[in-house]
C-alpha positions as CSV (number, residue, x, y, z in Angstrom):
1,M,116.8,106.3,124.7
2,A,120.0,104.7,123.5
3,L,120.6,104.3,119.8
4,P,120.1,100.8,118.5
5,R,123.3,98.6,118.2
6,V,124.2,97.5,114.7
7,R,126.5,94.9,113.1
8,Y,128.4,94.8,109.9
9,Q,128.7,91.7,107.7
10,T,129.6,90.7,104.2
11,I,127.2,88.4,102.3
12,E,129.1,86.5,99.6
13,F,127.6,85.6,96.3
14,D,129.1,84.0,93.2
15,E,130.3,87.3,91.6
16,F,129.5,89.9,94.3
17,D,130.2,90.6,97.9
18,I,127.5,92.7,99.5
19,H,128.4,94.7,102.6
20,L,125.5,95.0,105.0
21,R,124.8,97.1,108.1
22,S,122.0,95.5,110.1
23,L,120.6,95.7,113.6
24,K,122.7,93.6,116.1
25,D,119.7,91.5,116.9
26,K,115.9,91.4,117.3
27,Q,116.1,93.1,120.7
28,Q,117.0,96.5,119.3
29,F,114.4,99.3,119.5
30,H,114.6,103.1,118.8
31,D,111.4,105.1,118.2
32,P,112.1,108.3,120.2
33,F,109.4,110.4,118.5
34,G,106.8,107.6,118.2
35,E,106.9,107.6,114.4
36,A,106.8,103.8,114.1
37,E,104.1,103.6,116.8
38,R,101.9,106.0,114.8
39,L,102.3,103.7,111.8
40,G,101.1,100.8,113.9
41,I,104.5,99.2,114.3
42,S,104.9,97.9,117.9
43,S,108.1,97.7,119.9
44,A,108.1,93.9,119.3
45,Q,107.8,94.4,115.5
46,W,110.2,97.4,115.3
47,S,113.4,95.5,114.7
48,L,112.1,93.0,112.1
49,F,113.0,95.3,109.1
50,G,116.6,95.5,110.2
51,V,117.5,91.8,110.7
52,L,118.8,89.6,107.8
53,W,116.3,86.7,107.4
54,Q,116.7,83.4,105.5
55,S,114.0,84.4,103.0
56,S,116.0,87.5,102.1
57,R,119.1,85.4,101.4
58,V,117.0,83.0,99.2
59,L,115.6,85.9,97.2
60,A,119.0,87.5,96.7
61,E,120.5,84.2,95.6
62,K,117.7,84.0,93.0
63,M,118.4,87.5,91.8
64,Q,122.2,87.0,91.3
65,D,121.7,85.4,87.9
66,F,118.0,86.3,87.1
67,N,117.5,87.9,83.7
68,I,117.2,91.7,84.3
69,E,117.8,93.1,80.9
70,G,115.4,95.8,80.0
71,K,113.3,95.3,83.1
72,R,112.1,97.8,85.6
73,I,112.2,96.0,89.0
74,L,110.4,96.7,92.3
75,E,111.3,95.2,95.7
76,I,108.4,95.2,98.0
77,G,109.0,95.2,101.8
78,C,112.7,95.5,101.2
79,G,113.8,95.6,104.8
80,L,117.6,95.8,104.6
81,G,117.3,95.5,100.8
82,L,119.8,92.7,100.2
83,S,118.2,91.8,96.9
84,S,118.0,95.5,95.9
85,L,121.7,95.9,96.7
86,L,122.7,92.9,94.7
87,L,120.6,94.0,91.7
88,N,122.1,97.5,92.1
89,A,125.6,95.9,91.8
90,R,124.4,94.3,88.6
91,H,123.3,97.8,87.4
92,A,119.6,96.8,87.3
93,D,116.8,99.4,87.2
94,I,115.7,98.7,90.8
95,T,113.3,100.6,93.1
96,A,112.6,99.6,96.7
97,T,109.7,100.1,99.1
98,D,109.0,99.4,102.7
99,Y,106.6,100.6,105.3
100,H,109.1,101.0,108.2
101,P,110.3,104.6,108.8
102,E,114.0,103.4,109.2
103,A,114.2,101.2,106.2
104,G,115.1,104.0,103.7
105,K,117.9,105.2,106.0
106,F,119.5,101.7,106.3
107,L,119.2,101.2,102.6
108,A,120.9,104.4,101.8
109,E,123.8,103.6,104.2
110,N,124.1,100.1,102.7
111,V,124.3,101.6,99.2
112,R,127.1,103.9,100.5
113,L,128.9,100.9,102.0
114,N,128.8,99.1,98.6
115,Q,129.7,102.3,96.6
116,G,126.6,101.8,94.5
117,D,124.2,104.1,92.6
118,V,121.4,105.6,94.6
119,I,118.4,103.2,94.8
120,P,115.1,105.0,94.5
121,F,113.1,104.3,97.7
122,L,109.6,105.0,98.8
123,R,108.0,104.4,102.2
124,T,104.5,103.3,101.3
125,D,101.6,101.4,102.6
126,W,100.1,98.6,100.4
127,K,96.8,100.4,100.8
128,D,98.2,103.4,99.0
129,E,96.5,103.6,95.6
130,H,98.4,106.8,94.6
131,S,102.0,106.1,95.5
132,G,103.2,107.4,92.1
133,I,105.9,104.7,91.7
134,G,104.4,103.5,88.4
135,H,104.6,100.0,86.8
136,F,107.2,97.3,86.8
137,D,108.3,94.3,84.7
138,L,109.5,92.3,87.7
139,I,108.2,92.5,91.3
140,I,110.1,90.7,94.1
141,G,109.8,90.3,97.9
142,S,110.5,88.0,100.8
143,D,108.5,87.1,103.9
144,L,105.6,89.4,103.2
145,L,102.5,87.3,104.1
146,Y,102.6,87.7,107.9
147,E,98.9,87.7,108.4
148,S,95.8,86.6,106.4
149,N,94.7,90.2,105.7
150,H,98.0,90.7,103.8
151,I,96.8,88.3,101.1
152,E,94.3,90.8,99.5
153,L,96.4,93.9,100.3
154,L,99.6,92.5,98.7
155,S,97.9,91.0,95.7
156,Q,96.0,94.3,95.0
157,F,99.2,96.3,95.4
158,I,101.0,94.0,92.9
159,E,98.1,94.3,90.5
160,R,98.3,98.2,90.6
161,H,102.0,98.2,89.8
162,A,102.5,95.2,87.5
163,N,103.0,95.7,83.8
164,P,100.8,93.5,81.5
165,G,103.6,90.9,81.1
166,A,105.0,91.1,84.6
167,E,106.8,88.5,86.6
168,V,106.5,88.2,90.4
169,I,109.0,86.4,92.5
170,L,108.2,86.0,96.3
171,V,110.0,83.9,98.9
172,D,107.7,82.7,101.7
173,P,109.1,81.0,104.8
174,G,106.0,79.0,105.3
175,R,103.6,81.1,107.4
176,G,100.6,79.4,106.0
177,N,99.1,82.1,103.8
178,H,100.9,81.6,100.4
179,A,98.3,79.1,99.0
180,K,95.4,81.5,99.4
181,F,97.7,84.3,98.0
182,S,98.5,82.2,94.9
183,K,94.8,81.7,94.3
184,E,94.3,85.5,94.3
185,M,97.2,85.9,91.8
186,V,95.7,83.2,89.5
187,K,92.4,85.2,89.5
188,M,94.5,88.1,88.1
189,D,95.6,85.9,85.2
190,F,99.1,85.1,86.6
191,D,100.4,81.6,86.0
192,H,101.9,80.1,89.1
193,N,104.5,77.6,90.1
194,Q,106.6,77.1,93.2
195,Y,109.6,75.2,94.4
196,K,111.6,74.5,97.5
197,P,115.0,76.2,97.3
198,E,118.3,75.1,98.6
199,L,120.0,77.5,101.1
200,E,123.4,77.1,102.6
201,I,122.7,77.5,106.3
202,E,125.0,79.0,108.8
203,E,126.1,77.3,112.1
204,G,123.2,77.0,114.5
205,E,120.6,77.8,111.8
206,A,117.6,75.7,111.1
207,P,117.0,74.5,107.6
208,F,114.9,76.8,105.4
209,K,111.4,75.3,105.2
210,G,109.8,77.8,102.8
211,V,109.1,78.1,99.1
212,V,109.9,80.4,96.2
213,L,106.6,81.5,94.6
214,C,106.9,82.4,90.9
215,Y,104.1,84.2,88.9
216,K,104.1,85.2,85.3
217,R,101.4,86.9,83.3
218,E,101.3,86.9,79.5
219,D,101.2,90.3,77.8
220,E,98.1,90.0,75.6
221,S,99.0,93.2,73.8
222,V,102.0,91.5,72.2
223,D,101.1,89.3,69.1
């Protein structure tokens, strides 16, 4: 089985250039030992972690000037980890997670390409109640709500790892599940707002039709 083909590109932000190794396209596949298959990742899904999606770019643009001072930050379902790489360049306290068995390797290589500090990474399932990664002040992610069953899994995962006064920033491309997800977050005492972002599109790209979902919970322990 041939190794997957990759591409190298540079994503330009206002103050940073992030160098990125990604899969050449969505047709790439390499699971010689069946590791992904055992995790329930089909050949059709295998490449999705390694492609740069519009939602990832929207989230990274949001993070380039987001207040990170004193915050422990978690990126859920990081994929290529563009936002994690950008936050790392800003010297943020960033941890990344993903379910895909290749995500950590790609993240480590992209950290090397950008000459950054090591980003702690954990391959974890949202069902895992004992991941050991602790609690965070800011939780971010993009394009996470693929299926309706992800609503409860993701909201409960966030609840387990969110500090009392945590913020959550998610970018959803419009798969139809974010309204129900927001209701679950409100049940957990998060305030919610959302907006349509602007994204500079590349030639041949369709306009971004998704939303940025913002959640904030007050820390009742603070007077």
